[in-house]
Wavefront OBJ file of the C-alpha trace (Angstrom):
o trace
v 238.048 319.325 112.321
v 237.006 320.109 108.594
v 239.104 320.969 105.802
v 236.717 323.811 103.345
v 237.348 323.157 99.885
v 236.139 324.600 97.109
v 235.118 322.093 93.675
v 236.251 323.429 90.359
v 234.826 323.038 87.100
v 236.131 323.147 83.947
v 233.635 323.669 80.629
v 235.165 322.487 77.291
v 233.684 321.582 73.826
v 233.668 317.740 75.148
v 232.353 317.833 78.052
v 232.812 318.962 81.668
v 235.205 318.274 84.319
v 235.018 318.496 87.973
v 238.185 318.630 90.382
v 238.218 318.337 93.996
v 241.762 319.180 95.850
v 242.463 317.681 99.154
v 244.368 320.500 101.426
v 247.966 319.158 102.322
v 247.506 318.532 105.898
v 244.960 316.165 104.752
v 246.782 314.589 102.139
v 249.573 313.545 104.341
v 247.520 312.375 106.860
v 245.779 309.576 105.019
v 249.027 309.032 103.874
v 248.033 309.188 99.544
v 250.752 308.459 97.302
v 251.190 310.011 93.506
v 248.768 308.836 91.289
v 246.836 306.492 93.581
v 243.018 305.532 92.658
v 240.763 306.096 94.643
v 236.834 305.253 94.494
v 234.103 307.539 95.700
v 230.483 306.371 96.532
v 227.315 308.382 96.939
v 225.838 308.319 100.119
v 223.074 310.751 99.532
v 223.119 314.389 97.742
v 224.953 315.373 101.239
v 227.789 312.829 101.592
v 230.307 311.341 99.478
v 232.522 308.128 101.108
v 235.762 307.938 99.064
v 237.761 304.269 99.626
v 240.694 303.266 98.600
v 240.809 300.206 96.643
v 244.473 299.317 96.721
v 245.293 300.506 100.445
v 245.599 296.882 101.991
v 247.332 295.038 99.164
v 249.453 298.125 99.447
v 250.063 298.107 102.483
v 250.878 294.449 102.905
v 253.282 294.497 100.240
v 255.330 297.486 101.975
v 255.452 295.291 105.265
v 256.904 292.395 102.823
v 259.637 294.433 101.618
v 260.825 295.801 105.014
v 261.227 292.238 106.450
v 262.809 291.324 102.743
v 265.571 294.018 103.268
v 268.760 293.083 105.206
v 269.103 295.082 108.386
v 271.448 298.406 108.542
v 275.035 297.563 108.933
v 277.046 298.822 111.977
v 279.774 300.354 110.548
v 282.182 302.160 113.329
l 1 2 3 4 5 6 7 8 9 10 11 12 13 14 15 16 17 18 19 20 21 22 23 24 25 26 27 28 29 30 31 32 33 34 35 36 37 38 39 40 41 42 43 44 45 46 47 48 49 50 51 52 53 54 55 56 57 58 59 60 61 62 63 64 65 66 67 68 69 70 71 72 73 74 75 76
């Protein structure tokens, strides 16, 4: 399923900036976090690849935290 997205251009005296916004459904499906760094690679004039350089390390860290946390208490 595709997610059509408009590209925005902000023109300033010091230079232009381009913005691509992700639809919320896509961001949630990809488990993005606020401030996460992504890297773009140009495959051709019609295709880009976005990668998440810190994703694997973040996944490992989260798994280790879950293992170290004590089991929930069973108060009755």
